[in-house]
C-alpha positions as CSV (number, residue, x, y, z in Angstrom):
1,M,54.0,2.3,60.7
2,E,54.0,5.8,62.2
3,R,55.6,8.3,59.8
4,V,57.4,10.5,62.3
5,G,60.1,12.6,60.6
6,R,58.9,11.6,57.1
7,P,56.3,13.5,55.0
8,D,53.3,11.5,53.8
9,D,54.2,12.3,50.2
10,M,57.6,10.4,50.4
11,S,57.5,6.7,49.6
12,D,59.6,4.3,51.8
13,L,62.2,4.1,49.0
14,E,62.4,7.9,48.5
15,W,62.8,8.3,52.2
16,L,65.6,5.7,52.5
17,V,67.4,7.1,49.4
18,A,67.3,10.6,50.8
19,I,68.6,9.4,54.2
20,E,71.5,7.7,52.5
21,E,72.2,10.8,50.3
22,I,72.4,13.0,53.5
23,R,74.6,10.4,55.2
24,Q,77.0,10.5,52.2
25,L,76.9,14.3,52.2
26,K,78.0,14.3,55.9
27,A,80.7,11.7,55.3
28,K,82.2,13.8,52.5
29,R,82.0,16.9,54.7
30,D,84.1,15.3,57.4
31,R,86.6,13.9,55.0
32,Y,86.9,17.2,53.0
33,V,87.4,19.3,56.1
34,D,90.1,17.0,57.4
35,A,91.8,17.0,54.0
36,H,91.6,20.8,53.8
37,D,89.9,20.4,50.4
38,W,88.1,23.7,50.6
39,D,86.7,23.8,47.1
40,A,85.1,20.3,47.5
41,Y,84.0,21.3,51.1
42,E,82.3,24.5,49.9
43,A,80.5,22.6,47.1
44,L,78.6,20.7,49.7
45,H,77.0,23.8,51.1
46,A,74.2,26.1,49.7
47,P,75.5,29.6,49.0
48,D,73.2,30.9,51.7
49,H,74.5,28.4,54.3
50,V,74.5,29.8,57.9
51,S,76.9,28.5,60.6
52,H,76.2,28.8,64.3
53,N,78.9,28.6,66.9
54,D,78.1,28.3,70.6
55,G,74.5,29.5,69.9
56,Q,75.5,32.6,68.0
57,V,75.2,33.1,64.2
58,A,78.8,33.5,63.1
59,W,78.8,33.2,59.3
60,T,76.0,33.8,56.8
61,S,77.2,32.3,53.6
62,S,79.1,29.3,52.4
63,A,82.0,31.5,51.2
64,E,82.3,33.2,54.6
65,T,82.1,29.8,56.4
66,I,84.8,28.3,54.2
67,A,87.0,31.4,54.5
68,N,86.8,31.2,58.3
69,V,87.0,27.5,58.7
70,S,90.1,27.3,56.5
71,R,91.8,30.2,58.4
72,I,91.0,28.6,61.8
73,M,92.2,25.1,60.7
74,D,95.4,26.3,59.0
75,G,98.3,24.3,60.4
76,M,95.9,21.8,62.1
77,I,95.7,18.1,61.5
78,T,92.1,17.0,62.3
79,A,90.0,13.9,62.3
80,H,86.2,14.4,62.5
81,H,84.0,11.4,63.2
82,S,80.2,11.9,62.9
83,Y,77.8,9.0,63.8
84,S,74.4,8.0,65.1
85,P,72.4,10.5,63.0
86,E,68.8,11.5,63.7
87,I,67.5,12.7,60.3
88,L,64.0,14.2,60.2
89,F,62.2,15.4,57.0
90,D,60.0,18.5,57.1
91,T,59.2,18.1,53.4
92,A,60.5,15.8,50.6
93,T,63.2,18.4,50.0
94,T,64.1,19.8,53.4
95,A,65.5,17.9,56.4
96,R,67.1,18.4,59.8
97,G,69.8,16.2,61.3
98,I,71.5,15.7,64.7
99,W,74.9,13.9,64.6
100,S,77.0,12.7,67.5
101,M,80.5,13.9,66.9
102,I,84.1,13.6,68.0
103,D,87.0,15.6,66.6
104,G,90.7,15.1,67.3
105,I,93.1,17.9,66.6
106,V,96.9,18.2,66.7
107,T,98.6,21.4,66.0
108,N,101.6,23.6,67.0
109,V,100.9,26.6,69.2
110,D,103.7,29.0,70.0
111,G,106.3,26.4,69.0
112,R,104.7,23.7,71.2
113,D,102.9,20.7,69.8
114,T,99.5,20.3,71.3
115,W,96.3,18.2,71.0
116,S,92.7,18.0,71.9
117,F,89.6,15.8,71.6
118,K,86.1,17.3,71.6
119,F,82.8,15.6,72.0
120,G,79.4,17.0,71.1
121,Y,76.7,17.3,68.5
122,Y,76.1,18.9,65.1
123,Y,72.7,20.3,64.5
124,E,72.1,20.7,60.8
125,T,69.6,21.5,58.1
126,Y,69.6,20.4,54.5
127,E,67.8,21.2,51.3
128,K,67.6,19.3,48.0
129,R,68.4,21.8,45.3
130,E,68.8,21.0,41.7
131,G,68.7,17.3,42.4
132,R,71.3,17.1,45.2
133,W,71.2,17.6,49.0
134,L,73.2,20.5,50.4
135,F,73.9,21.8,53.9
136,T,71.9,25.0,54.6
137,S,72.8,25.5,58.3
138,R,75.0,24.0,61.0
139,R,75.5,24.5,64.7
140,W,78.3,22.7,66.6
141,H,77.5,22.2,70.3
142,D,80.6,21.3,72.2
143,Y,79.7,19.2,75.2
144,F,83.2,18.7,76.6
145,G,86.7,18.0,75.6
146,T,90.1,17.0,76.8
147,G,93.7,18.1,76.0
148,P,97.1,18.5,77.6
149,N,95.6,20.9,80.2
150,G,92.8,18.5,81.3
151,V,89.1,18.6,80.7
152,T,87.4,21.5,78.9
153,F,83.8,22.3,79.7
154,P,81.2,23.9,77.3
155,R,80.3,27.5,77.4
156,Q,76.6,26.3,77.2
157,M,75.2,23.4,79.1
158,P,74.0,20.4,77.1
159,M,70.4,20.6,75.8
160,G,67.6,18.1,76.2
161,S,65.5,16.3,73.7
162,D,63.8,19.6,72.7
163,A,67.1,21.0,71.4
164,W,65.6,21.7,68.0
165,L,63.4,24.4,69.5
166,H,66.4,26.3,70.7
167,I,68.8,25.8,67.9
168,L,67.3,25.4,64.4
169,Q,63.7,26.1,63.3
170,P,62.4,24.3,60.2
171,R,62.3,26.6,57.2
């Protein structure tokens, strides 16, 4: 079997366990962000976590990320759904993932209830530190969305299968 995305020093069992641990990390991330459980959300991220938004580095620590995400999401009700992951290991303790994603948002803007759905991908990196996987970087790429005013288009066009080269470099 070709070992694409898995280092030679990882056994089949270690590889499968690591994939499941990263899948559980992502599931908790989506649930904690929707529940606005900011302490639990921050605990999933390395202190030096970097967040990218629309191709620009926005926040350079987990504390800065959580402060901004919690401020932006104040008053919102959200449902994040991540699925169909591609998880590649650079080493036994570092990995990259691409997740298909949909988020639904309802909120009140200027006294008016509003909603949106966005479709896109998360590009992420992870490291296993002190025995547990943590997020070390994330980039959200918004492909398109819809809301009460119709379709919204991304600021950046979708990327091809070489998206890793343009978004996240292995550490």
